[in-house]
N, C-alpha and C positions, 0 to 999 in steps of 0.2 A: 364543717359539721362539728357538733360537740364531740370532740375527739375522744374524751375519756369514756364514752359508752363502750368502746372496744375493750375486750379483755386483755389484760397485760400478760405478755409471755415471760416477762422478766420481773424480778423483784425490784422494788424501789430502792434507790441508793439512800444512804443516810444523810448526815449533815455536811458531808464533804464529798468532793469529787474523788475519783479512785486514788487510793494511796498505795496501791500495789507497786512494789519496787521492781517486780519482774515484768518488763513490758511484753505485751502480746505481740506475736509476729505480725508484720504488715502483710495482709493477704489481698488477692484480687480474684475476681470471677472471670469467666470467659468474656462476658460483656465488657468488663472494665479493661481487659487486655485488648479487646478490639478498639476501644476508645483511645487507649494509649498508642496503639500502633497505627491508628487512622485507617482501619479496614472494617469490613463487616464481620459479624460473629461467625458466619459460615467459614470465612477464611481462617479464623483461629482454630475452628474445629478441624479443618483440613490439615493445618500445621501439626496439630496434636496427633492426628491419626497417621500422618505420613513421615513424621520425623521422630526417630527413636530417641533423639537427645532432647526432646521437649521436656521441660521440667515436670516432675511428678507432682500430683496434688498433695497438699499437706493438711487438708481439712475439707469440710463440706460434705456433700453426698455424691453418689454416682451420677445423679442427674444435674447437680449443681456443685461441681468441684471448686475448691479454692486453692490458689497457688501462691507461693512466696513471691512478693513483688521484687525484691532484689534479684532472685533467680530469673524471673521473667524478663526483667530489664537487661540482664546480662545476655540472655539467650537472644533477645531481639537485636541487640547490638552485634553479637557474633554472626547471626544469620542475615544481617542487613535487611531486617523486616520493617524498619521504621520508614513509612512513606513520607512522613512530615515530622517537623520538630514536635517533640512531646509537649503537650499543654501542661504546664506546671500544676494547674488546678486538678487535672485528672490524676496526677501523681500524688496530690495532697490528700484527696478524699480517703484512700485506703488507710492512711495514717489516722484519720479521725475514727474510722470504723474499728481500728484495732484497739481503741481505748476501752472497748468492752460493751457495757450495757447502754441501753437506749438513752437513759436520762443524762448520763455523763457526757455522751456525745452531743445530745441536743443542747445542753447548757453551754457547752464550749462553742457551738455554732452561734448561739444567741450572744455570748460574750464577744465573739469576734465581730458580729454585726454592730453592736454598740460601740466597740472600739473603732471600727472602720469609719463611723460617722461622728466620732468625738463625743459620744454621749454615755460613756461607760459609767461615769460617776452618778448619772441620773438613774441607773438601774436599781434593783432591790438591794437593800443594805445587808441582808442576811445571806448573801451569796456564798457558796462554799469556796474555800481557798484552793487555788490551783496548785497541783504538784509540779515538780521540775519538768517532767515530760510534757504536760499540758501547756505550761508556760512557753516552752520552746516551740511547740506546734502553733500556739497562738501568735507568737512573734513571726514565725515563718509565713503565716497567713497574711499578716499585715504587710510583710515585705512583698509578697506576690501581688496583693491588691494594689500596692503602689505602682506596679508595672502595668496593671490593667485598670480596673476601677472597683470601687467598693460595692456598687450595686451588683455587678456581674459575679464577683467573688462570693458575696453572701448568698445570693439566690441560687448559685450552683450548689453550695453546701447545703442549703435548705432543701433543694429539690432532691439531692442525693439522700439526705436523711429521711425525707418522707417516703422515697421509693424503697429504701431499706426496710422501713417499718410499716409498709403498706397494709399488712394484715392487722396491725394494732391501731392504726390511725386512719380515720376517714375524713377527707377534706371535701369542701364544696367545689365542684368543677368550676373553672373560670368562666365558661360560657353561661352556666346557670347563675353565677354571681352577677354577670353583666346584665342578664335578663331581669333579675330582681332589682338591680340598681335602676334600670330603665323604667320599670314599673313605679318605683318609689319616686323618681324624678318627675315623671308625668303626673303622678298623683299628688305631688307636693311642689307646685310651681313657685312657692314663696321661698325666701332665703332659708337655708338650712344651717343651723349653728351647732347642733348636737346630734350625733349618730351613736346608737347603742347596738351592740350585739351581745346578748346575755349568754351565748354559747359560742364564744369567739374562736376557739381552736387556735390555729396559727395566724389568724387575722385576715383571711382571704376577703371576707365581706367588708371589713373595716377599711382595708387597703383600697378596695375598689371604690368605696364611698368617698374616702379621703381624696383620691385622685380626681374624682368627678367634681366634687363641690369646691375643690381648691382652685379649679380653673376660673380665671376671671374674677376671683374674689380676694379682696384684701383682708377680710376677716379670717381669723384662725378657727378651724373646725374642731370642736371637742369630740374626741373619739373615746367611747366608753366600751369596755368589754370585760367579760368574766368567763372563767372555765375552771372545772375542777382539777385539771391537769396543770400543775405549776410550770412544767417544762414548756408546754404549748403557749402558756401566757408569756413566758420570757421570749420565746421565738416570735410571737406576735408583736411584742414591744420592739424587738430589734428590727423586725420587718418594716414596721411603720416608720421607724427612725431612718433606716437605710433608704426607704422610698421617698424621703424628704417630706413626710407628712407630720413631722413633729419638730419642735424647736430643740435646741441643744440641751435644754433642761427638761424636755419631755412634759412640760407643764400642761399641754393640751391633751395629754393621754391619761386615762385612768383605767388601767388594766389590773384586775385582781384575780388571784387564785382562790377558788372556793365554790361551794355548792350554791348556785344561783337561787334555787327555789327555797332552800332551807336558810341560807344566809346571804341575802341580796347585798352586794357591795355598793349598789347605786340606788338606794330607796328614793322615791320621788325624783327620778332622773329627769323628767320633763324633756324627753327626747323628741326632736322633730321627725326623725326617721329611725325606725328599728328594723334591722335586717337580721334574720335568725334562721339557722338550720339546726334545730334542737335534736337531742337524743330521742330515740323512739323505743317503745316496748319496754320501758323500765318499770318494774313493779315496786321497787324500793325507792320511791322518789320523795317520800315524806308525807304520805296520805294521812297517817294518824296524827303526827305532831303538828301538821298544818291545817287541822280541821277547822279552826276558827280564824284562819288568815283573812285579813281584810281585802286581799286581792280577789277573793272568790265572790265577786259581785253577782255573778250569774249562777252561783251554786258551787258547792265543793265538788271538784272533779272526782269521779269514781276512781278507785285504785287502778282499774284497767284503762284509764284514760289520762295518762300523764301528759300527753300532747295538749290536752285542753287546759292543763295547769300552765303550760308554757304560753298558750294563747292568752289566758287571763293575766299572767304576769306581764306580758307584752303590752296589753291594753292599759294596765296600771302605770306603765312607764311612759306613755305618750303625753306629749304636751298638747294643748289645744290646737287643733288643726293638724296634728301629727299623723304620720302614716307608718304602718308596719307591714312587712312582707315576710311570711314564714313558709318554710318548706315542711310539708306534713305528709304522712302516709295517706293513701286514698280512703282507708277505712275510717279515718277521723270524720270524714264527711257523712258517714252513713251509719256508724255503729249505734245500736239502740241505746246503749248506756249513756251516750253523750247528747241525746236529743234535747234534753231540757236546757243545757248550756248553749247548744246551737240555736235553739229557739230564742233564748235571751239575747244572744248576739244579733240575731236578725231584727228582733223588735226594737232594739236600741239603735239600729242603723249603723253599728260599728263595722259589721262584716259587709264589705262592699263588693268583693269579687272572689270567685273560686275558679282557679285555672287548672285544668287537668293536663299534665305534661305527658309526652309519649314515653314509653319505656326506654331506658338507656340514658335518661337525663342526668341521673345521679345515683349513687348507691342507695339501696340495692337496685342494680341495673335492670333486673327483670320486671320491675314494678313501675307503673306509671304514677309518679308522685303528684301531689297537688300543691299549688301555691295559694295561700290565703292572703288576701289584701284587706287590711283593716284600717279604718280612719276615724279619728276622734273629731268631734264637732269643733269648729273654730269658734273664737269668742263671738264673732258676728252671727254664728248659727245657733248660739245658745238660746233656748226658749222656743226654737222652731221645731216643727214636726220632724221626726227622723226619716231617713230615706225609706221610700215605699217599695223599693225593688232591689234585687240582687242580680249582678251580672255574672253569668256562667260562661266559661270559655273552654272548649275542648280543643287543645292545640294540635291534637293528632287527627281531628275530624277530616275524613276524606283526603288525607295526605298520603303520598306514596310511602310504603313501608321502608324503614331503614333497619340496619342490623342492630340487634340489641347487644351492643358492645360499648366499651368506653368511648365516648365521643360519637356513637352511632346515632346521632340525632341531627335532623336538618335544622340547625339553630337559626339560620337566617329566616327560614319560613316560619318557624315558631315565633320568633321575635316580631316579625312583620305582622302576624295575625294578632298577637297580644297588643302591640302598640296601635294597630288600627282600631281595635276596640276601645282602648283608652283615649284615643283621639276623636272618638265619636263617629267613626266611619262604620257603615254597615258591613259586617264581615261574616262569611260562612263559618259555621262552627261556633257561633256565640248566640246567646239569647239573654234577654232581660226578663226575669220572672218576678211578678209581684210577690212581696213577702207573704201576704195572706195566703197565697197558693202553696207556699212551702210549709206552712205551720199546720201540718197534719200529724198523724200519730208517729210517723217516721222522722220527719224533718230531714229528709235525705237531700244533701246538697251536691251529689255527684253530678257533674255537668252532663255526662252522656245520657242520664235518665231524663233530662229536660230538653235537650237540644234536638230539634226535629231533624230527620234525615234530609239529605239533599233532595232536590226536585225528583219527582217520579219520572220513570223512564217514558220516553215518547215512542211512537211507532217506528221512528228512524233508529232509535237506540236498540229496540228489540230486534229489528231486522239485521243490524250490525252484529248483535250478539249471536243470532241464529246463523249468520253467515260464517262467523268464526267457529261456532260449534260444528257446523257441517264440514268445514275444512279440516279441523282436527279429527273429527270422526273418520273422515276418509283416510287420512294419514295413519290413524290408529288401526283401521281395518287392514290396510296394506301390510303394516308391520306384523299384525296378529296373524294374517294368513300365511306369511312366510315362516313365522316362528311355530305355528301350529303343525307344520309339516315335519318338524324335527322329532325324531323318535330316539329315545335313549337306548344305548346298547350296553351289554354286559362286558366289561373288560376281561380279556384273557388273563392278564396278570397286572399287578400293581404298576402304575406308571411312574417311572423315575422322576424325582423332583430336584429342583435346585433353588436355593433361596437368593434373595436380592443381594445380600452381602457377597455371596460367591460371584454373582454376575458383575458386581462392582469391582471386585478384585481382579476379575478376568478382563476388565476393560470393556465389557459389553454395554454397560450403562454408567451414568454418573448421577450421583445423588446431590441435589442442591437444596439445602434447608432454607425455608423462608426466614425473613429477618424483621426486626422492628421497623415500623414505617415512620416517615417524617410527617407527623400529624399536622404540622403547620402548612404542609404543601398538598396534602390530600384534600381533594374537593368533592363535595357531595352534590348530587343532582343529576341532570341529564348530561350525556356525554357531549363534549365539544370536539371539534376537529383536531386530530393529532394526539388526543389523550389516550392513555392506556388504562385498562380497567385494573382495579385493585381488589384482590381477594383476601379476605381475613379469616375465612373458615367455611364449613359446610353450611348450606348447599353451595356448590361450586359453579352456580349459574351466573354469578356476577350481578344478581338483582339488587344488591345493596346500594348500587349507584355511587360507587367510590371511584375516583379517577386521579391520575397523576399526569402532569404535562409531559410532553415528549422530551423537553430539556432535562427535567428532573429524573426521568427514567434513564436517559442516556448517561447523565453524570453518575447516577447511582450504580448503574451496571459497570461503568468504567472504574470507579473507585472501590467496587465490591461491597458497597453498603446496601444494595438492593438485590433481591433475587428476582430475575426477570426471565420468563419462559420464552421458548421458541415454539414454532408450529410442531405439533405431534409430541410435545413433551407430555408426560403422564403426571398429573397433579394428584397428590395424596393428602387428604385431611387426616392428621395423625392422632387426633383426640378420639378415644374409643367410643365416647358417647355420640360423636358426630363424624364417624368414619365415612369417607367417601373417596371414590377414585374416578377420575375423568381424564380423557385425552383432550388436551387444550387445542380446540379448533378455532379459538378466537385470540390467538397470541398476537402481540405480547401481553402477558399478564404479570402484575407485580404481586408477589406472594408474601403474606404476613407470617408471623412466627409459628402459627399452628399448622402450616402447610409445608410440603416438600415437593420438589419437581424431580422427576426421573427422566434424564435425557438418554435415549437409546441409540445404538448404532443400527440403523434400519437394515443394513446388509446382513445382520445376524439375528436381530430380535424385532418382532412386530409390535408396535406401540399398542394397538387395539387388543391384541392377544394378551399382552402384559397387563393392561388395565382390567380386562375381564377376569383374569385369574386372580389378581390381587384383591379384588373386592368380594371374593367368595366368603360367606360367613364362617366356614370352618377355618379358613386361612386367618381371618381376623382373630378368632379365639386363641389360636396357638401363638400368635405374635403379640398379644397384649402383654403389657409389663406387669400389671396387677389388677385385681378386680375392684375397681371403684369408678365413680363417674368422672374422675379427673385423670384416669390412667391414659397413657399414650400407647400408640401402636409403634412397635419397633419395626420400621420399614424394612430393615435388613433381614428380619426373620420371616418376612412374607415369602411364600413359595410359589413357583410356577413349574408346570411339567416340562420335561426335556422333549421338545419336538423339533422336527425340521422346519425350516422357514416356510416351506409350502404349506405344511399343516398349520403352522401358527397363523398364517394369513387366512386360512379357511375358518379357523376359530375366531380370528379377529373380525371377520365379516359378520359372523353371527352376533358378536358383541355389539357391533355397530347397529344391527337391527334391534337388539335389546335396548340400546340407548335411545333410539328413536321411539320405541314403544313406551319407555318410561317418560320421555319428554312429552309425548302426546297425551299420556295419562294425566300428567301434571297440568298441562294446558286445558284439557277437558274439565278437570276439577275446578280450575279457576273460572273459566267461562261459564261452566254449569252453575257455580255459586252465584256469579253475577246475574245470570238469567233467573234463577230461583228467587233471589232476593228482590229483583226488580218486579217479577210477577207477583210475589207476595205483597210488596208495597202497593201495587196497583189493585190487588184484590182487597186489601184492607181498606183502601180508599174508595172502594166501590166503583173503580174505573175499568173493570174488566166485564165484558158482556157474558151472559150465561152461555155455557157450552151446550 
């Protein structure tokens, strides 16, 4: 994405890299210690808690402490905690981070990339001079790369840099980049010579395009890009060079730092393909000074519609027969202020397809973004009538829900649906709408407004629905009857309490924090034999459809990199806004970083009793860290009454019934919604008889 849209948390450096003669201490976080030691983060937390000689933090915060790298390395050696040889690259990154500000570190990573592929002299001529410390670090990087390879070294540094500055820099997810590339390739079957990204960031889209069209082609692909953030441009240049997409002189690359709308570095680009994930909701994009810009063929974009300025800029950059794919907010397809420009794009035949993506495809992850596909007439089509219809695709139409998290999208299903449409196959969730039908007062191009619902329910469907409804109603009634007999009593005296931290110290239970997941191994879809479910947050029902193979789970539990539950473990979702507690009756489950597992000694503590007490609203309020939507619950501060095991089991049985009651209520809501929706569709279609 156009990364400079994010607000900078640090000031820009001047004309040189840091010249501070006092080096900052090299620090590491808990996650980096875990990488160095070859263990999971939970193991490092346990070391810190159980070993009084563990080094003290020298910076950071209570929730994200930082430690001296030399002290940590010395402690790991003394305690014999290194499970494997230390990866020199893991040791290298903290030294980059200690350089200080974002720009200094980013420029040095880019410089390392160009040096690694022998293209340093082809970089920008006005680069700042390195100080002695930076020069030594650069030379060490080159030495380490000689032992591994340039590609691995550079991409590790780039990935760490992006992760460190994730709040300042937004990048296009690789799965979305692949989908955009697939769309462009199917829409432009002719040879591609020039690819443009006018908001290139660190070059994700350009790199994907370069790799795709380089295959089987002897011709060199010209890659053009621009971004307002000069550091990102330098990183993009290094990335393309390291990936082998540029010659040693980088002559096929033209990457420029600057404001694309105000000062286009590639006027008249004549690009065969344009891929762009532009900035959104920018009000100061140049509305006044660009009032008479020749790119506004379909009218000057309103101040509140900067995205339509990017659309028209893209159209102006296309060669005859060229194709553009842009990521846009869904409001661009419907806002009243942009209807005149949308109408012009439709009448000209330039806008060919609008694709609605499911939420979670790209930042902001809670919004279902749109892809606009535009195409210029080829020379053979000049003089012919423009396209008479627009293809609309709802990629989430009637698909099973996935978690709205990073990567929480069924990309294989989304890609299959979109490519089927582009290949001319009839596909559910898509429709071709005549342009004349869209040219009303709204010119609303939102796919969901035009795509008909799936087929109406049949008598068989309705009877299946009613059978499920009756089953859940019966289970709900049984649970309700049992719970209705309970009568609250007045306590004679305050019941003594004990918190989870005290229970842990007494050895009654063990707290196992969830950890980061191996995203490349997590599979989405229906469960296959032998797979374990993956939980990433509330609700804890596992309906997200995430799975890990038995081999991956076994290896992860063995080396401590995964948190895996056992039967009757109590799972706690620790985010205050999504707090939940459940006894795991479907173990094993693999827990993500927002979850914890409590493993109890059943001879002393009943798991169901514990879960029921922990989820009490008053308990949650007193255990919260601070009042905000991102606050976490301190599991160790949660309290339970001191009761005998026999009393615990009686209370635990009541909580079991409450759990059944809640589950059946949820199922009733789901099947009831399906029934009412099906009956409503039949009624609207005139397919229900009079009562």
